[in-house]
CHARMM internal coordinates of N, CA and C (Angstrom, degrees):
IC EDIT
DIST 1 N 1 CA 1.4472
DIST 1 CA 1 C 1.5288
ANGL 1 N 1 CA 1 C 109.40
DIST 1 C 2 N 1.2882
ANGL 1 CA 1 C 2 N 116.79
DIHE 1 N 1 CA 1 C 2 N 138.41
DIST 2 N 2 CA 1.4598
ANGL 1 C 2 N 2 CA 122.53
DIHE 1 CA 1 C 2 N 2 CA -179.80
DIST 2 CA 2 C 1.5145
ANGL 2 N 2 CA 2 C 109.62
DIHE 1 C 2 N 2 CA 2 C -102.98
DIST 2 C 3 N 1.3239
ANGL 2 CA 2 C 3 N 115.86
DIHE 2 N 2 CA 2 C 3 N 139.19
DIST 3 N 3 CA 1.4623
ANGL 2 C 3 N 3 CA 119.40
DIHE 2 CA 2 C 3 N 3 CA 178.26
DIST 3 CA 3 C 1.5157
ANGL 3 N 3 CA 3 C 109.87
DIHE 2 C 3 N 3 CA 3 C -117.42
DIST 3 C 4 N 1.2938
ANGL 3 CA 3 C 4 N 115.84
DIHE 3 N 3 CA 3 C 4 N 155.64
DIST 4 N 4 CA 1.4580
ANGL 3 C 4 N 4 CA 121.85
DIHE 3 CA 3 C 4 N 4 CA 177.94
DIST 4 CA 4 C 1.5193
ANGL 4 N 4 CA 4 C 109.60
DIHE 3 C 4 N 4 CA 4 C -78.70
DIST 4 C 5 N 1.3470
ANGL 4 CA 4 C 5 N 118.40
DIHE 4 N 4 CA 4 C 5 N 154.05
DIST 5 N 5 CA 1.4573
ANGL 4 C 5 N 5 CA 120.98
DIHE 4 CA 4 C 5 N 5 CA 179.15
DIST 5 CA 5 C 1.5274
ANGL 5 N 5 CA 5 C 113.22
DIHE 4 C 5 N 5 CA 5 C -55.73
DIST 5 C 6 N 1.3312
ANGL 5 CA 5 C 6 N 117.70
DIHE 5 N 5 CA 5 C 6 N -32.30
DIST 6 N 6 CA 1.4534
ANGL 5 C 6 N 6 CA 120.50
DIHE 5 CA 5 C 6 N 6 CA -179.52
DIST 6 CA 6 C 1.5251
ANGL 6 N 6 CA 6 C 111.92
DIHE 5 C 6 N 6 CA 6 C -67.33
DIST 6 C 7 N 1.3386
ANGL 6 CA 6 C 7 N 116.65
DIHE 6 N 6 CA 6 C 7 N -21.35
DIST 7 N 7 CA 1.4602
ANGL 6 C 7 N 7 CA 121.17
DIHE 6 CA 6 C 7 N 7 CA -177.44
DIST 7 CA 7 C 1.5213
ANGL 7 N 7 CA 7 C 112.42
DIHE 6 C 7 N 7 CA 7 C -84.46
DIST 7 C 8 N 1.2934
ANGL 7 CA 7 C 8 N 118.13
DIHE 7 N 7 CA 7 C 8 N -0.44
DIST 8 N 8 CA 1.4641
ANGL 7 C 8 N 8 CA 121.74
DIHE 7 CA 7 C 8 N 8 CA -176.56
DIST 8 CA 8 C 1.5179
ANGL 8 N 8 CA 8 C 111.45
DIHE 7 C 8 N 8 CA 8 C -64.27
DIST 8 C 9 N 1.3316
ANGL 8 CA 8 C 9 N 115.43
DIHE 8 N 8 CA 8 C 9 N 145.19
DIST 9 N 9 CA 1.4593
ANGL 8 C 9 N 9 CA 120.77
DIHE 8 CA 8 C 9 N 9 CA 177.77
DIST 9 CA 9 C 1.5235
ANGL 9 N 9 CA 9 C 112.27
DIHE 8 C 9 N 9 CA 9 C -82.11
DIST 9 C 10 N 1.3336
ANGL 9 CA 9 C 10 N 117.28
DIHE 9 N 9 CA 9 C 10 N -16.29
DIST 10 N 10 CA 1.4656
ANGL 9 C 10 N 10 CA 119.32
DIHE 9 CA 9 C 10 N 10 CA -178.31
DIST 10 CA 10 C 1.5208
ANGL 10 N 10 CA 10 C 110.15
DIHE 9 C 10 N 10 CA 10 C -73.15
DIST 10 C 11 N 1.3033
ANGL 10 CA 10 C 11 N 114.82
DIHE 10 N 10 CA 10 C 11 N 145.25
DIST 11 N 11 CA 1.4568
ANGL 10 C 11 N 11 CA 119.40
DIHE 10 CA 10 C 11 N 11 CA 179.13
DIST 11 CA 11 C 1.5109
ANGL 11 N 11 CA 11 C 109.31
DIHE 10 C 11 N 11 CA 11 C -112.52
DIST 11 C 12 N 1.2978
ANGL 11 CA 11 C 12 N 116.81
DIHE 11 N 11 CA 11 C 12 N 141.42
DIST 12 N 12 CA 1.4576
ANGL 11 C 12 N 12 CA 122.23
DIHE 11 CA 11 C 12 N 12 CA 179.13
DIST 12 CA 12 C 1.5014
ANGL 12 N 12 CA 12 C 110.23
DIHE 11 C 12 N 12 CA 12 C -92.86
DIST 12 C 13 N 1.3216
ANGL 12 CA 12 C 13 N 117.66
DIHE 12 N 12 CA 12 C 13 N -162.43
DIST 13 N 13 CA 1.4645
ANGL 12 C 13 N 13 CA 121.67
DIHE 12 CA 12 C 13 N 13 CA 177.77
DIST 13 CA 13 C 1.5197
ANGL 13 N 13 CA 13 C 111.12
DIHE 12 C 13 N 13 CA 13 C -59.72
DIST 13 C 14 N 1.3138
ANGL 13 CA 13 C 14 N 115.96
DIHE 13 N 13 CA 13 C 14 N 152.31
DIST 14 N 14 CA 1.4569
ANGL 13 C 14 N 14 CA 121.56
DIHE 13 CA 13 C 14 N 14 CA -177.01
DIST 14 CA 14 C 1.5243
ANGL 14 N 14 CA 14 C 111.92
DIHE 13 C 14 N 14 CA 14 C -67.87
DIST 14 C 15 N 1.3409
ANGL 14 CA 14 C 15 N 117.73
DIHE 14 N 14 CA 14 C 15 N -32.48
DIST 15 N 15 CA 1.4613
ANGL 14 C 15 N 15 CA 119.59
DIHE 14 CA 14 C 15 N 15 CA -178.06
DIST 15 CA 15 C 1.5117
ANGL 15 N 15 CA 15 C 110.21
DIHE 14 C 15 N 15 CA 15 C -150.82
DIST 15 C 16 N 1.3406
ANGL 15 CA 15 C 16 N 115.37
DIHE 15 N 15 CA 15 C 16 N 166.04
DIST 16 N 16 CA 1.4617
ANGL 15 C 16 N 16 CA 120.17
DIHE 15 CA 15 C 16 N 16 CA 179.24
DIST 16 CA 16 C 1.5153
ANGL 16 N 16 CA 16 C 111.77
DIHE 15 C 16 N 16 CA 16 C -65.50
DIST 16 C 17 N 1.3230
ANGL 16 CA 16 C 17 N 117.93
DIHE 16 N 16 CA 16 C 17 N -31.07
DIST 17 N 17 CA 1.4609
ANGL 16 C 17 N 17 CA 120.52
DIHE 16 CA 16 C 17 N 17 CA -179.04
DIST 17 CA 17 C 1.5236
ANGL 17 N 17 CA 17 C 111.10
DIHE 16 C 17 N 17 CA 17 C -63.21
DIST 17 C 18 N 1.3383
ANGL 17 CA 17 C 18 N 117.19
DIHE 17 N 17 CA 17 C 18 N -33.41
DIST 18 N 18 CA 1.4669
ANGL 17 C 18 N 18 CA 119.89
DIHE 17 CA 17 C 18 N 18 CA 177.20
DIST 18 CA 18 C 1.5135
ANGL 18 N 18 CA 18 C 110.62
DIHE 17 C 18 N 18 CA 18 C -66.66
DIST 18 C 19 N 1.3362
ANGL 18 CA 18 C 19 N 117.51
DIHE 18 N 18 CA 18 C 19 N -38.27
DIST 19 N 19 CA 1.4546
ANGL 18 C 19 N 19 CA 121.21
DIHE 18 CA 18 C 19 N 19 CA 177.90
DIST 19 CA 19 C 1.5199
ANGL 19 N 19 CA 19 C 109.85
DIHE 18 C 19 N 19 CA 19 C -65.82
DIST 19 C 20 N 1.3399
ANGL 19 CA 19 C 20 N 117.73
DIHE 19 N 19 CA 19 C 20 N -45.00
DIST 20 N 20 CA 1.4569
ANGL 19 C 20 N 20 CA 121.71
DIHE 19 CA 19 C 20 N 20 CA -178.79
DIST 20 CA 20 C 1.5197
ANGL 20 N 20 CA 20 C 111.38
DIHE 19 C 20 N 20 CA 20 C -60.40
DIST 20 C 21 N 1.3230
ANGL 20 CA 20 C 21 N 117.42
DIHE 20 N 20 CA 20 C 21 N -42.54
DIST 21 N 21 CA 1.4586
ANGL 20 C 21 N 21 CA 120.56
DIHE 20 CA 20 C 21 N 21 CA -178.19
DIST 21 CA 21 C 1.5218
ANGL 21 N 21 CA 21 C 110.94
DIHE 20 C 21 N 21 CA 21 C -67.61
DIST 21 C 22 N 1.3191
ANGL 21 CA 21 C 22 N 117.45
DIHE 21 N 21 CA 21 C 22 N -35.34
DIST 22 N 22 CA 1.4609
ANGL 21 C 22 N 22 CA 121.22
DIHE 21 CA 21 C 22 N 22 CA -178.52
DIST 22 CA 22 C 1.5194
ANGL 22 N 22 CA 22 C 111.55
DIHE 21 C 22 N 22 CA 22 C -74.40
DIST 22 C 23 N 1.3364
ANGL 22 CA 22 C 23 N 117.50
DIHE 22 N 22 CA 22 C 23 N -26.30
DIST 23 N 23 CA 1.4574
ANGL 22 C 23 N 23 CA 120.86
DIHE 22 CA 22 C 23 N 23 CA -174.71
DIST 23 CA 23 C 1.5234
ANGL 23 N 23 CA 23 C 112.77
DIHE 22 C 23 N 23 CA 23 C -116.11
DIST 23 C 24 N 1.3154
ANGL 23 CA 23 C 24 N 119.31
DIHE 23 N 23 CA 23 C 24 N 32.57
DIST 24 N 24 CA 1.4646
ANGL 23 C 24 N 24 CA 120.82
DIHE 23 CA 23 C 24 N 24 CA 177.43
DIST 24 CA 24 C 1.5203
ANGL 24 N 24 CA 24 C 108.17
DIHE 23 C 24 N 24 CA 24 C -63.27
DIST 24 C 25 N 1.3150
ANGL 24 CA 24 C 25 N 115.50
DIHE 24 N 24 CA 24 C 25 N 131.83
DIST 25 N 25 CA 1.4565
ANGL 24 C 25 N 25 CA 120.59
DIHE 24 CA 24 C 25 N 25 CA -179.66
DIST 25 CA 25 C 1.5175
ANGL 25 N 25 CA 25 C 108.15
DIHE 24 C 25 N 25 CA 25 C -111.03
DIST 25 C 26 N 1.3346
ANGL 25 CA 25 C 26 N 116.04
DIHE 25 N 25 CA 25 C 26 N 127.49
DIST 26 N 26 CA 1.4538
ANGL 25 C 26 N 26 CA 122.57
DIHE 25 CA 25 C 26 N 26 CA -178.27
DIST 26 CA 26 C 1.5255
ANGL 26 N 26 CA 26 C 108.17
DIHE 25 C 26 N 26 CA 26 C -122.48
DIST 26 C 27 N 1.3331
ANGL 26 CA 26 C 27 N 116.38
DIHE 26 N 26 CA 26 C 27 N 135.77
DIST 27 N 27 CA 1.4630
ANGL 26 C 27 N 27 CA 121.05
DIHE 26 CA 26 C 27 N 27 CA 177.53
DIST 27 CA 27 C 1.5271
ANGL 27 N 27 CA 27 C 109.21
DIHE 26 C 27 N 27 CA 27 C -64.70
DIST 27 C 28 N 1.3289
ANGL 27 CA 27 C 28 N 116.04
DIHE 27 N 27 CA 27 C 28 N 127.42
DIST 28 N 28 CA 1.4645
ANGL 27 C 28 N 28 CA 121.19
DIHE 27 CA 27 C 28 N 28 CA -178.30
DIST 28 CA 28 C 1.5198
ANGL 28 N 28 CA 28 C 111.82
DIHE 27 C 28 N 28 CA 28 C -71.34
DIST 28 C 29 N 1.3141
ANGL 28 CA 28 C 29 N 117.72
DIHE 28 N 28 CA 28 C 29 N -15.53
DIST 29 N 29 CA 1.4645
ANGL 28 C 29 N 29 CA 121.37
DIHE 28 CA 28 C 29 N 29 CA -177.41
DIST 29 CA 29 C 1.5310
ANGL 29 N 29 CA 29 C 112.71
DIHE 28 C 29 N 29 CA 29 C -94.62
DIST 29 C 30 N 1.3451
ANGL 29 CA 29 C 30 N 116.26
DIHE 29 N 29 CA 29 C 30 N -53.49
DIST 30 N 30 CA 1.4726
ANGL 29 C 30 N 30 CA 119.43
DIHE 29 CA 29 C 30 N 30 CA -173.60
DIST 30 CA 30 C 1.5252
ANGL 30 N 30 CA 30 C 113.67
DIHE 29 C 30 N 30 CA 30 C -109.42
DIST 30 C 31 N 1.3340
ANGL 30 CA 30 C 31 N 118.22
DIHE 30 N 30 CA 30 C 31 N -11.49
DIST 31 N 31 CA 1.4542
ANGL 30 C 31 N 31 CA 121.13
DIHE 30 CA 30 C 31 N 31 CA 177.33
DIST 31 CA 31 C 1.5221
ANGL 31 N 31 CA 31 C 115.25
DIHE 30 C 31 N 31 CA 31 C 86.70
DIST 31 C 32 N 1.3332
ANGL 31 CA 31 C 32 N 118.18
DIHE 31 N 31 CA 31 C 32 N 6.61
DIST 32 N 32 CA 1.4593
ANGL 31 C 32 N 32 CA 121.15
DIHE 31 CA 31 C 32 N 32 CA 177.74
DIST 32 CA 32 C 1.5188
ANGL 32 N 32 CA 32 C 109.33
DIHE 31 C 32 N 32 CA 32 C -63.04
DIST 32 C 33 N 1.3396
ANGL 32 CA 32 C 33 N 117.07
DIHE 32 N 32 CA 32 C 33 N 136.34
DIST 33 N 33 CA 1.4608
ANGL 32 C 33 N 33 CA 121.58
DIHE 32 CA 32 C 33 N 33 CA 178.40
DIST 33 CA 33 C 1.5168
ANGL 33 N 33 CA 33 C 109.02
DIHE 32 C 33 N 33 CA 33 C -99.46
DIST 33 C 34 N 1.3358
ANGL 33 CA 33 C 34 N 116.54
DIHE 33 N 33 CA 33 C 34 N 133.01
DIST 34 N 34 CA 1.4611
ANGL 33 C 34 N 34 CA 121.37
DIHE 33 CA 33 C 34 N 34 CA 179.15
DIST 34 CA 34 C 1.5229
ANGL 34 N 34 CA 34 C 109.60
DIHE 33 C 34 N 34 CA 34 C -69.97
DIST 34 C 35 N 1.3263
ANGL 34 CA 34 C 35 N 115.47
DIHE 34 N 34 CA 34 C 35 N 138.73
DIST 35 N 35 CA 1.4595
ANGL 34 C 35 N 35 CA 120.83
DIHE 34 CA 34 C 35 N 35 CA 176.47
DIST 35 CA 35 C 1.5244
ANGL 35 N 35 CA 35 C 108.02
DIHE 34 C 35 N 35 CA 35 C -118.47
DIST 35 C 36 N 1.3080
ANGL 35 CA 35 C 36 N 115.99
DIHE 35 N 35 CA 35 C 36 N 153.61
DIST 36 N 36 CA 1.4599
ANGL 35 C 36 N 36 CA 120.37
DIHE 35 CA 35 C 36 N 36 CA 178.43
DIST 36 CA 36 C 1.5112
ANGL 36 N 36 CA 36 C 111.47
DIHE 35 C 36 N 36 CA 36 C 78.16
DIST 36 C 37 N 1.3367
ANGL 36 CA 36 C 37 N 116.37
DIHE 36 N 36 CA 36 C 37 N -152.37
DIST 37 N 37 CA 1.4680
ANGL 36 C 37 N 37 CA 119.92
DIHE 36 CA 36 C 37 N 37 CA -177.95
DIST 37 CA 37 C 1.5199
ANGL 37 N 37 CA 37 C 111.34
DIHE 36 C 37 N 37 CA 37 C -67.96
DIST 37 C 38 N 1.3190
ANGL 37 CA 37 C 38 N 116.58
DIHE 37 N 37 CA 37 C 38 N 166.12
DIST 38 N 38 CA 1.4655
ANGL 37 C 38 N 38 CA 122.49
DIHE 37 CA 37 C 38 N 38 CA -178.59
DIST 38 CA 38 C 1.5326
ANGL 38 N 38 CA 38 C 110.12
DIHE 37 C 38 N 38 CA 38 C -52.21
DIST 38 C 39 N 1.3430
ANGL 38 CA 38 C 39 N 117.81
DIHE 38 N 38 CA 38 C 39 N 123.51
DIST 39 N 39 CA 1.4666
ANGL 38 C 39 N 39 CA 120.85
DIHE 38 CA 38 C 39 N 39 CA -175.83
DIST 39 CA 39 C 1.5243
ANGL 39 N 39 CA 39 C 112.32
DIHE 38 C 39 N 39 CA 39 C -76.78
DIST 39 C 40 N 1.3038
ANGL 39 CA 39 C 40 N 115.61
DIHE 39 N 39 CA 39 C 40 N 168.45
DIST 40 N 40 CA 1.4645
ANGL 39 C 40 N 40 CA 121.72
DIHE 39 CA 39 C 40 N 40 CA 177.01
DIST 40 CA 40 C 1.5212
ANGL 40 N 40 CA 40 C 108.96
DIHE 39 C 40 N 40 CA 40 C -101.30
DIST 40 C 41 N 1.3079
ANGL 40 CA 40 C 41 N 116.52
DIHE 40 N 40 CA 40 C 41 N 52.97
DIST 41 N 41 CA 1.4497
ANGL 40 C 41 N 41 CA 121.90
DIHE 40 CA 40 C 41 N 41 CA -179.57
DIST 41 CA 41 C 1.5218
ANGL 41 N 41 CA 41 C 110.59
DIHE 40 C 41 N 41 CA 41 C -80.64
DIST 41 C 42 N 1.3334
ANGL 41 CA 41 C 42 N 115.85
DIHE 41 N 41 CA 41 C 42 N 165.33
DIST 42 N 42 CA 1.4560
ANGL 41 C 42 N 42 CA 121.91
DIHE 41 CA 41 C 42 N 42 CA 176.51
DIST 42 CA 42 C 1.5243
ANGL 42 N 42 CA 42 C 108.80
DIHE 41 C 42 N 42 CA 42 C -77.74
DIST 42 C 43 N 1.3275
ANGL 42 CA 42 C 43 N 115.33
DIHE 42 N 42 CA 42 C 43 N 135.62
DIST 43 N 43 CA 1.4592
ANGL 42 C 43 N 43 CA 120.73
DIHE 42 CA 42 C 43 N 43 CA 179.42
DIST 43 CA 43 C 1.5170
ANGL 43 N 43 CA 43 C 108.79
DIHE 42 C 43 N 43 CA 43 C -115.88
DIST 43 C 44 N 1.3145
ANGL 43 CA 43 C 44 N 116.31
DIHE 43 N 43 CA 43 C 44 N 136.40
DIST 44 N 44 CA 1.4589
ANGL 43 C 44 N 44 CA 122.38
DIHE 43 CA 43 C 44 N 44 CA -179.99
DIST 44 CA 44 C 1.5256
ANGL 44 N 44 CA 44 C 108.78
DIHE 43 C 44 N 44 CA 44 C -134.55
DIST 44 C 45 N 1.3293
ANGL 44 CA 44 C 45 N 116.61
DIHE 44 N 44 CA 44 C 45 N 139.86
DIST 45 N 45 CA 1.4627
ANGL 44 C 45 N 45 CA 120.28
DIHE 44 CA 44 C 45 N 45 CA 175.05
DIST 45 CA 45 C 1.5212
ANGL 45 N 45 CA 45 C 106.72
DIHE 44 C 45 N 45 CA 45 C -107.38
DIST 45 C 46 N 1.3355
ANGL 45 CA 45 C 46 N 115.64
DIHE 45 N 45 CA 45 C 46 N 114.70
DIST 46 N 46 CA 1.4559
ANGL 45 C 46 N 46 CA 121.94
DIHE 45 CA 45 C 46 N 46 CA -179.10
DIST 46 CA 46 C 1.5182
ANGL 46 N 46 CA 46 C 108.91
DIHE 45 C 46 N 46 CA 46 C -124.96
DIST 46 C 47 N 1.3184
ANGL 46 CA 46 C 47 N 116.44
DIHE 46 N 46 CA 46 C 47 N 124.53
DIST 47 N 47 CA 1.4653
ANGL 46 C 47 N 47 CA 122.51
DIHE 46 CA 46 C 47 N 47 CA -178.34
DIST 47 CA 47 C 1.5298
ANGL 47 N 47 CA 47 C 111.48
DIHE 46 C 47 N 47 CA 47 C 54.24
DIST 47 C 48 N 1.3275
ANGL 47 CA 47 C 48 N 116.55
DIHE 47 N 47 CA 47 C 48 N 38.02
DIST 48 N 48 CA 1.4509
ANGL 47 C 48 N 48 CA 121.90
DIHE 47 CA 47 C 48 N 48 CA 177.85
DIST 48 CA 48 C 1.5150
ANGL 48 N 48 CA 48 C 115.43
DIHE 47 C 48 N 48 CA 48 C 78.30
DIST 48 C 49 N 1.3230
ANGL 48 CA 48 C 49 N 117.78
DIHE 48 N 48 CA 48 C 49 N 5.00
DIST 49 N 49 CA 1.4620
ANGL 48 C 49 N 49 CA 122.06
DIHE 48 CA 48 C 49 N 49 CA -179.35
DIST 49 CA 49 C 1.5224
ANGL 49 N 49 CA 49 C 109.67
DIHE 48 C 49 N 49 CA 49 C -113.33
DIST 49 C 50 N 1.3307
ANGL 49 CA 49 C 50 N 116.64
DIHE 49 N 49 CA 49 C 50 N 131.56
DIST 50 N 50 CA 1.4563
ANGL 49 C 50 N 50 CA 121.26
DIHE 49 CA 49 C 50 N 50 CA 178.20
DIST 50 CA 50 C 1.5179
ANGL 50 N 50 CA 50 C 109.40
DIHE 49 C 50 N 50 CA 50 C -80.75
DIST 50 C 51 N 1.3403
ANGL 50 CA 50 C 51 N 116.50
DIHE 50 N 50 CA 50 C 51 N 127.76
DIST 51 N 51 CA 1.4600
ANGL 50 C 51 N 51 CA 121.71
DIHE 50 CA 50 C 51 N 51 CA 179.32
DIST 51 CA 51 C 1.5276
ANGL 51 N 51 CA 51 C 108.53
DIHE 50 C 51 N 51 CA 51 C -125.68
DIST 51 C 52 N 1.3268
ANGL 51 CA 51 C 52 N 115.20
DIHE 51 N 51 CA 51 C 52 N 141.39
DIST 52 N 52 CA 1.4594
ANGL 51 C 52 N 52 CA 121.20
DIHE 51 CA 51 C 52 N 52 CA 178.42
DIST 52 CA 52 C 1.5177
ANGL 52 N 52 CA 52 C 109.16
DIHE 51 C 52 N 52 CA 52 C -111.09
DIST 52 C 53 N 1.3547
ANGL 52 CA 52 C 53 N 115.79
DIHE 52 N 52 CA 52 C 53 N 145.23
DIST 53 N 53 CA 1.4569
ANGL 52 C 53 N 53 CA 122.30
DIHE 52 CA 52 C 53 N 53 CA 178.26
DIST 53 CA 53 C 1.5186
ANGL 53 N 53 CA 53 C 108.41
DIHE 52 C 53 N 53 CA 53 C -126.91
DIST 53 C 54 N 1.3401
ANGL 53 CA 53 C 54 N 116.45
DIHE 53 N 53 CA 53 C 54 N 129.68
DIST 54 N 54 CA 1.4659
ANGL 53 C 54 N 54 CA 121.45
DIHE 53 CA 53 C 54 N 54 CA -179.11
DIST 54 CA 54 C 1.5245
ANGL 54 N 54 CA 54 C 110.25
DIHE 53 C 54 N 54 CA 54 C -64.56
DIST 54 C 55 N 1.3259
ANGL 54 CA 54 C 55 N 116.18
DIHE 54 N 54 CA 54 C 55 N 167.82
DIST 55 N 55 CA 1.4686
ANGL 54 C 55 N 55 CA 120.92
DIHE 54 CA 54 C 55 N 55 CA -178.08
DIST 55 CA 55 C 1.5217
ANGL 55 N 55 CA 55 C 112.42
DIHE 54 C 55 N 55 CA 55 C -58.38
DIST 55 C 56 N 1.3460
ANGL 55 CA 55 C 56 N 117.61
DIHE 55 N 55 CA 55 C 56 N -41.97
DIST 56 N 56 CA 1.4681
ANGL 55 C 56 N 56 CA 120.65
DIHE 55 CA 55 C 56 N 56 CA -178.23
DIST 56 CA 56 C 1.5363
ANGL 56 N 56 CA 56 C 111.20
DIHE 55 C 56 N 56 CA 56 C -64.18
DIST 56 C 57 N 1.3316
ANGL 56 CA 56 C 57 N 117.41
DIHE 56 N 56 CA 56 C 57 N -46.41
DIST 57 N 57 CA 1.4639
ANGL 56 C 57 N 57 CA 120.58
DIHE 56 CA 56 C 57 N 57 CA -179.69
DIST 57 CA 57 C 1.5305
ANGL 57 N 57 CA 57 C 110.82
DIHE 56 C 57 N 57 CA 57 C -66.99
DIST 57 C 58 N 1.3276
ANGL 57 CA 57 C 58 N 116.68
DIHE 57 N 57 CA 57 C 58 N -38.41
DIST 58 N 58 CA 1.4635
ANGL 57 C 58 N 58 CA 120.20
DIHE 57 CA 57 C 58 N 58 CA 179.46
DIST 58 CA 58 C 1.5328
ANGL 58 N 58 CA 58 C 110.68
DIHE 57 C 58 N 58 CA 58 C -64.36
DIST 58 C 59 N 1.3373
ANGL 58 CA 58 C 59 N 116.61
DIHE 58 N 58 CA 58 C 59 N -41.34
DIST 59 N 59 CA 1.4723
ANGL 58 C 59 N 59 CA 119.30
DIHE 58 CA 58 C 59 N 59 CA 178.82
DIST 59 CA 59 C 1.5304
ANGL 59 N 59 CA 59 C 111.30
DIHE 58 C 59 N 59 CA 59 C -66.21
DIST 59 C 60 N 1.3158
ANGL 59 CA 59 C 60 N 116.58
DIHE 59 N 59 CA 59 C 60 N -41.07
DIST 60 N 60 CA 1.4603
ANGL 59 C 60 N 60 CA 121.05
DIHE 59 CA 59 C 60 N 60 CA -178.74
DIST 60 CA 60 C 1.5324
ANGL 60 N 60 CA 60 C 111.43
DIHE 59 C 60 N 60 CA 60 C -63.41
DIST 60 C 61 N 1.3228
ANGL 60 CA 60 C 61 N 116.52
DIHE 60 N 60 CA 60 C 61 N -37.09
DIST 61 N 61 CA 1.4686
ANGL 60 C 61 N 61 CA 121.12
DIHE 60 CA 60 C 61 N 61 CA -174.51
DIST 61 CA 61 C 1.5221
ANGL 61 N 61 CA 61 C 112.85
DIHE 60 C 61 N 61 CA 61 C -112.42
DIST 61 C 62 N 1.3377
ANGL 61 CA 61 C 62 N 116.68
DIHE 61 N 61 CA 61 C 62 N 30.46
DIST 62 N 62 CA 1.4522
ANGL 61 C 62 N 62 CA 121.84
DIHE 61 CA 61 C 62 N 62 CA -175.98
DIST 62 CA 62 C 1.5340
ANGL 62 N 62 CA 62 C 113.03
DIHE 61 C 62 N 62 CA 62 C -57.26
DIST 62 C 63 N 1.3159
ANGL 62 CA 62 C 63 N 117.39
DIHE 62 N 62 CA 62 C 63 N -45.34
DIST 63 N 63 CA 1.4774
ANGL 62 C 63 N 63 CA 119.89
DIHE 62 CA 62 C 63 N 63 CA -178.58
DIST 63 CA 63 C 1.5212
ANGL 63 N 63 CA 63 C 112.30
DIHE 62 C 63 N 63 CA 63 C -63.39
DIST 63 C 64 N 1.3195
ANGL 63 CA 63 C 64 N 116.78
DIHE 63 N 63 CA 63 C 64 N -39.00
DIST 64 N 64 CA 1.4609
ANGL 63 C 64 N 64 CA 120.40
DIHE 63 CA 63 C 64 N 64 CA 178.35
DIST 64 CA 64 C 1.5323
ANGL 64 N 64 CA 64 C 110.60
DIHE 63 C 64 N 64 CA 64 C -67.60
DIST 64 C 65 N 1.3313
ANGL 64 CA 64 C 65 N 116.59
DIHE 64 N 64 CA 64 C 65 N -38.13
DIST 65 N 65 CA 1.4611
ANGL 64 C 65 N 65 CA 120.56
DIHE 64 CA 64 C 65 N 65 CA 178.85
DIST 65 CA 65 C 1.5254
ANGL 65 N 65 CA 65 C 109.96
DIHE 64 C 65 N 65 CA 65 C -66.01
DIST 65 C 66 N 1.3321
ANGL 65 CA 65 C 66 N 116.97
DIHE 65 N 65 CA 65 C 66 N -46.03
DIST 66 N 66 CA 1.4549
ANGL 65 C 66 N 66 CA 120.27
DIHE 65 CA 65 C 66 N 66 CA 179.50
DIST 66 CA 66 C 1.5275
ANGL 66 N 66 CA 66 C 111.49
DIHE 65 C 66 N 66 CA 66 C -65.32
DIST 66 C 67 N 1.3285
ANGL 66 CA 66 C 67 N 116.95
DIHE 66 N 66 CA 66 C 67 N -30.17
DIST 67 N 67 CA 1.4615
ANGL 66 C 67 N 67 CA 121.18
DIHE 66 CA 66 C 67 N 67 CA 177.12
DIST 67 CA 67 C 1.5224
ANGL 67 N 67 CA 67 C 112.46
DIHE 66 C 67 N 67 CA 67 C -80.30
DIST 67 C 68 N 1.3284
ANGL 67 CA 67 C 68 N 116.30
DIHE 67 N 67 CA 67 C 68 N 1.23
DIST 68 N 68 CA 1.4688
ANGL 67 C 68 N 68 CA 123.90
DIHE 67 CA 67 C 68 N 68 CA 178.74
DIST 68 CA 68 C 1.5236
ANGL 68 N 68 CA 68 C 113.07
DIHE 67 C 68 N 68 CA 68 C 59.72
DIST 68 C 69 N 1.3327
ANGL 68 CA 68 C 69 N 116.00
DIHE 68 N 68 CA 68 C 69 N 34.56
DIST 69 N 69 CA 1.4552
ANGL 68 C 69 N 69 CA 119.93
DIHE 68 CA 68 C 69 N 69 CA 175.22
DIST 69 CA 69 C 1.5319
ANGL 69 N 69 CA 69 C 109.24
DIHE 68 C 69 N 69 CA 69 C -81.28
DIST 69 C 70 N 1.3061
ANGL 69 CA 69 C 70 N 117.73
DIHE 69 N 69 CA 69 C 70 N 139.25
DIST 70 N 70 CA 1.4547
ANGL 69 C 70 N 70 CA 120.63
DIHE 69 CA 69 C 70 N 70 CA 175.14
DIST 70 CA 70 C 1.5185
ANGL 70 N 70 CA 70 C 109.53
DIHE 69 C 70 N 70 CA 70 C -61.05
DIST 70 C 71 N 1.3079
ANGL 70 CA 70 C 71 N 117.23
DIHE 70 N 70 CA 70 C 71 N 150.05
DIST 71 N 71 CA 1.4593
ANGL 70 C 71 N 71 CA 121.05
DIHE 70 CA 70 C 71 N 71 CA -177.10
DIST 71 CA 71 C 1.5277
ANGL 71 N 71 CA 71 C 111.82
DIHE 70 C 71 N 71 CA 71 C -62.95
DIST 71 C 72 N 1.3278
ANGL 71 CA 71 C 72 N 118.88
DIHE 71 N 71 CA 71 C 72 N -18.88
DIST 72 N 72 CA 1.4495
ANGL 71 C 72 N 72 CA 121.09
DIHE 71 CA 71 C 72 N 72 CA 176.55
DIST 72 CA 72 C 1.5318
ANGL 72 N 72 CA 72 C 111.85
DIHE 71 C 72 N 72 CA 72 C -63.75
DIST 72 C 73 N 1.3295
ANGL 72 CA 72 C 73 N 117.29
DIHE 72 N 72 CA 72 C 73 N -23.51
DIST 73 N 73 CA 1.4684
ANGL 72 C 73 N 73 CA 121.90
DIHE 72 CA 72 C 73 N 73 CA -179.32
DIST 73 CA 73 C 1.5212
ANGL 73 N 73 CA 73 C 112.69
DIHE 72 C 73 N 73 CA 73 C -85.84
DIST 73 C 74 N 1.3278
ANGL 73 CA 73 C 74 N 118.85
DIHE 73 N 73 CA 73 C 74 N -12.23
DIST 74 N 74 CA 1.4590
ANGL 73 C 74 N 74 CA 121.44
DIHE 73 CA 73 C 74 N 74 CA -178.82
DIST 74 CA 74 C 1.4803
ANGL 74 N 74 CA 74 C 108.81
DIHE 73 C 74 N 74 CA 74 C -73.83
END
COOR INIT
IC SEED 1 N 1 CA 1 C
IC BUILD
């Protein structure tokens, strides 16, 4: 028998604020904190760590990102 996702016995976070606090996204370059829903920022995995870059930093360093240079070289 198949059940709908709403029928699941598992419970998620108690409120949206708990989700927001757990998933705060900060730009690894300039320190800007994302507000509102999950942003469409650039994500890079460097040395096994996921790093996010805001739109402004991503645009400024687009060539370095496309060249796959680590952010330490920017």
